[in-house]
C-alpha positions as CSV (number, residue, x, y, z in Angstrom):
1,X,-13.4,19.3,18.2
2,X,-12.2,15.7,17.7
3,X,-15.7,14.4,18.4
4,X,-17.2,16.9,15.9
5,X,-14.7,15.8,13.2
6,X,-15.5,12.2,13.9
7,X,-19.3,12.9,13.7
8,X,-18.9,14.7,10.4
9,X,-16.5,12.3,8.7
10,X,-17.8,9.0,9.8
11,X,-21.2,9.2,8.0
12,X,-19.5,10.4,4.9
13,X,-17.0,7.5,5.0
14,X,-19.8,5.0,5.6
15,X,-21.7,6.4,2.6
16,X,-18.5,6.1,0.5
17,X,-18.0,2.5,1.6
18,X,-21.5,1.5,0.6
19,X,-21.2,3.4,-2.6
20,X,-18.0,1.6,-3.4
21,X,-19.6,-1.7,-2.6
22,X,-22.5,-1.0,-5.0
23,X,-20.0,0.0,-7.7
24,X,-17.9,-3.2,-7.5
25,X,-20.9,-5.5,-7.2
26,X,-23.2,-3.9,-9.8
27,X,-21.1,-1.8,-12.2
28,X,-17.8,-3.6,-12.3
29,X,-19.3,-6.6,-14.1
30,X,-20.7,-4.3,-16.8
31,X,-17.7,-2.0,-17.3
32,X,-14.4,-2.7,-18.9
33,X,-10.9,-2.5,-17.4
34,X,-10.6,1.2,-18.2
35,X,-13.7,2.0,-16.2
36,X,-12.6,-0.2,-13.3
37,X,-9.3,1.5,-13.1
38,X,-10.9,5.0,-13.2
39,X,-13.5,4.0,-10.6
40,X,-10.8,2.7,-8.2
41,X,-8.7,5.9,-8.6
42,X,-11.7,8.1,-8.1
43,X,-13.2,6.2,-5.1
44,X,-9.8,5.9,-3.4
45,X,-9.2,9.6,-3.7
46,X,-12.6,10.4,-2.2
47,X,-11.9,8.0,0.7
48,X,-8.5,9.5,1.4
49,X,-10.1,13.0,1.4
50,X,-13.0,11.9,3.6
51,X,-10.5,10.7,6.2
52,X,-9.0,14.1,6.3
53,X,-5.8,13.1,4.6
54,X,-4.2,15.4,2.0
55,X,-1.7,14.0,-0.5
56,X,1.2,15.7,-2.2
57,X,3.4,14.0,-4.8
58,X,7.1,14.4,-4.9
59,X,8.9,12.9,-7.8
60,X,12.6,12.5,-8.3
61,X,14.1,13.3,-11.7
62,X,13.5,10.4,-13.9
63,X,10.5,9.2,-12.0
64,X,7.3,8.9,-14.0
65,X,3.9,9.9,-12.5
66,X,1.9,6.9,-11.2
67,X,-0.8,7.8,-13.7
68,X,1.7,7.0,-16.5
69,X,3.1,3.8,-14.9
70,X,4.0,1.3,-17.5
71,X,1.9,-1.9,-17.6
72,X,3.6,-4.8,-15.8
73,X,5.3,-2.5,-13.4
74,X,6.3,-3.8,-9.9
75,X,6.0,-1.2,-7.1
76,X,8.0,-1.6,-3.9
77,X,6.8,0.6,-1.0
78,X,7.4,1.2,2.7
79,X,4.4,0.4,4.9
80,X,3.0,2.7,7.5
81,X,-0.8,2.3,7.5
82,X,-3.8,0.7,5.9
83,X,-4.2,4.1,4.3
84,X,-1.1,3.4,2.1
85,X,-3.2,1.3,-0.3
86,X,-5.8,4.0,-0.9
87,X,-3.2,6.8,-1.2
88,X,-1.4,4.9,-4.0
89,X,-4.6,3.8,-5.6
90,X,-5.8,7.4,-5.7
91,X,-3.0,8.0,-8.2
92,X,-2.9,4.7,-10.1
93,X,-5.0,1.6,-9.7
94,X,-2.6,-1.3,-8.8
95,X,-3.0,-4.8,-7.4
96,X,-1.6,-5.1,-3.9
97,X,-0.4,-8.2,-2.1
98,X,-2.0,-7.9,1.3
99,X,-2.2,-10.0,4.4
100,X,-5.2,-12.4,4.4
101,X,-6.8,-10.9,7.5
102,X,-7.6,-7.7,5.6
103,X,-10.2,-9.6,3.7
104,X,-12.1,-10.1,7.0
105,X,-12.3,-6.4,7.8
106,X,-15.9,-5.0,7.7
107,X,-16.8,-3.5,4.3
108,X,-13.2,-2.5,3.5
109,X,-12.1,-6.1,3.3
110,X,-14.8,-6.9,0.7
111,X,-13.9,-3.8,-1.3
112,X,-10.2,-4.6,-1.3
113,X,-10.9,-8.2,-2.3
114,X,-13.2,-7.1,-5.2
115,X,-10.7,-4.6,-6.7
116,X,-8.0,-6.9,-7.9
117,X,-5.9,-7.3,-4.8
118,X,-4.2,-10.5,-3.8
119,X,-4.2,-12.0,-0.3
120,X,-1.5,-14.1,1.3
121,X,-1.4,-16.2,4.4
122,X,1.6,-15.0,6.2
123,X,4.0,-17.5,7.7
124,X,3.2,-20.3,5.2
125,X,6.0,-21.0,2.8
126,X,3.9,-22.8,0.2
127,X,1.6,-19.7,0.1
128,X,4.6,-17.6,-0.9
129,X,5.5,-19.9,-3.7
130,X,1.9,-19.9,-5.0
131,X,1.8,-16.1,-4.8
132,X,5.0,-15.7,-6.7
133,X,3.5,-17.7,-9.6
134,X,0.3,-15.6,-9.5
135,X,2.3,-12.4,-9.6
136,X,4.4,-13.6,-12.5
137,X,1.3,-14.3,-14.5
138,X,-0.3,-11.0,-13.5
139,X,2.8,-9.0,-14.5
140,X,3.1,-10.8,-17.8
141,X,-0.6,-9.9,-18.5
142,X,0.2,-6.2,-17.9
143,X,-1.1,-5.8,-14.4
144,X,0.6,-3.2,-12.1
145,X,1.5,-4.8,-8.8
146,X,2.6,-3.4,-5.5
147,X,4.1,-5.1,-2.5
148,X,5.2,-3.9,1.0
149,X,8.4,-5.9,1.5
150,X,8.7,-4.9,5.2
151,X,5.9,-7.4,5.7
152,X,4.2,-5.3,8.4
153,X,3.6,-1.7,9.2
154,X,6.1,0.5,11.0
155,X,5.7,3.7,13.0
156,X,6.9,5.7,10.0
157,X,10.1,6.8,11.7
158,X,12.3,4.0,10.3
159,X,12.6,1.4,7.6
160,X,12.2,-2.2,8.8
161,X,14.1,-5.0,7.0
162,X,12.9,-5.7,3.4
163,X,12.0,-9.3,2.6
164,X,12.9,-10.5,-0.9
165,X,10.6,-13.5,-1.4
166,X,7.8,-11.9,-3.4
167,X,10.2,-9.7,-5.4
168,X,11.3,-12.9,-7.1
169,X,8.1,-12.4,-9.3
170,X,9.6,-9.2,-10.7
171,X,12.8,-11.0,-11.5
172,X,11.1,-13.8,-13.3
173,X,8.8,-11.5,-15.2
174,X,11.6,-9.0,-15.9
175,X,9.3,-6.3,-14.7
176,X,10.4,-2.7,-14.0
177,X,10.8,-2.2,-10.3
178,X,9.6,1.2,-9.0
179,X,10.3,2.3,-5.4
180,X,7.5,4.4,-3.8
181,X,7.8,6.1,-0.5
182,X,5.1,7.2,1.9
183,X,5.5,9.7,4.8
184,X,2.7,11.1,7.0
185,X,2.8,14.3,9.0
186,X,0.4,15.6,11.6
187,X,-1.2,19.1,11.6
188,X,1.7,20.3,13.7
189,X,4.3,19.2,11.2
190,X,5.9,16.2,13.0
191,X,5.3,12.5,12.1
192,X,1.6,11.6,12.5
193,X,0.9,9.3,15.4
194,X,-2.8,9.0,14.5
195,X,-2.0,7.2,11.2
196,X,0.3,4.6,12.8
197,X,-1.1,1.1,12.6
198,X,1.2,-0.9,14.9
199,X,1.1,-3.2,17.9
200,X,-2.3,-4.4,19.0
201,X,-4.3,-1.5,17.4
202,X,-7.3,-2.9,15.6
203,X,-8.5,-1.6,12.2
204,X,-11.6,0.1,13.8
205,X,-9.5,1.8,16.5
206,X,-7.1,3.1,13.9
207,X,-9.8,4.3,11.6
208,X,-11.6,6.2,14.4
209,X,-8.3,7.8,15.5
210,X,-7.6,9.0,11.9
211,X,-11.1,10.4,11.5
212,X,-10.8,12.4,14.7
213,X,-7.5,14.0,13.7
214,X,-7.6,17.7,12.5
215,X,-5.6,16.9,9.4
216,X,-3.0,14.5,8.2
217,X,-0.6,15.2,5.3
218,X,0.8,12.4,3.2
219,X,3.9,12.8,1.0
220,X,4.0,10.3,-1.8
221,X,7.5,10.0,-3.1
222,X,8.1,8.6,-6.6
223,X,11.6,7.2,-7.4
224,X,13.0,6.2,-10.8
225,X,12.8,2.5,-11.8
226,X,15.8,0.5,-10.6
227,X,18.5,-0.1,-13.1
228,X,18.6,-3.1,-15.4
229,X,21.8,-4.3,-13.6
230,X,19.8,-5.1,-10.5
231,X,19.4,-8.8,-11.3
232,X,18.5,-10.7,-8.2
233,X,15.7,-10.2,-5.7
234,X,18.1,-9.5,-2.9
235,X,19.8,-6.9,-5.0
236,X,16.4,-5.3,-5.7
237,X,15.3,-5.1,-2.1
238,X,18.7,-3.8,-0.9
239,X,18.8,-1.0,-3.5
240,X,15.1,-0.1,-3.1
241,X,15.5,0.1,0.7
242,X,18.6,2.2,0.5
243,X,16.9,4.5,-2.1
244,X,13.8,4.9,0.0
245,X,15.8,5.5,3.2
246,X,17.7,8.3,1.5
247,X,14.6,9.9,0.0
248,X,12.5,9.7,3.1
249,X,15.5,10.5,5.4
250,X,14.7,7.5,7.6
251,X,17.2,5.3,9.5
252,X,17.4,1.6,8.7
253,X,16.3,-0.7,11.5
254,X,17.4,-4.2,11.0
255,X,15.6,-5.7,14.0
256,X,12.7,-7.9,13.2
257,X,9.3,-6.9,14.7
258,X,7.8,-9.4,17.2
259,X,4.9,-10.3,15.1
260,X,7.2,-11.3,12.2
261,X,9.4,-13.2,14.6
262,X,6.4,-15.2,15.7
263,X,5.4,-15.9,12.1
264,X,8.9,-17.1,11.3
265,X,9.0,-19.4,14.3
266,X,5.6,-20.9,13.2
267,X,6.6,-21.4,9.6
């Protein structure tokens, strides 16, 4: 059955990718911002569905739906998979800060690059400073921005340390900070192993594994904006991490993954 699912889903996904590519290359230059945001939401929702992922939204009291997210908002989310970007974009088109290698992924990289996302070379301090300045300007202009402060993907069973560097942009721009949590479950109810994007798994390997799965459920948790008293970037990531851990019922893992340790040594 997994081969049959793969045979059915893969052609649909390829068609969506080429359709999305045509949209960003031919229609985005002609349409306005409102059209681009609608197209990103619509296309992301279709891609998520084509991959066999269903999304349910769970909002805490005081949390606004992503469709009503205030301009200039700064989202802070845990990071499990490449799918996270499309799940969030299916509810609200936001600009993500992503690792530069994503831009080199076949088709998907070009689409991510052409839909307002920002790429950063990890492990280079000057790149972080430049990105903070870009984010401050984007937030001031009303862009909705999202970051994954873990800096890498986890297995979805824990929260890795949150890094505060890019959150400095929210402090400088005085942007509302909105924690967003993602949790994926397999068809049998436990955490989904197919969605995990960790270790040496390539994007293509991860994609094929997701397409072969009988059904993955994603819970998108929306939390209220952090209070105005959260004044420093370190306060923000500490409070956001604690809030997401409580909401997702995940333990805090303060050990640094090997790939991030290598980047830190190289910086």
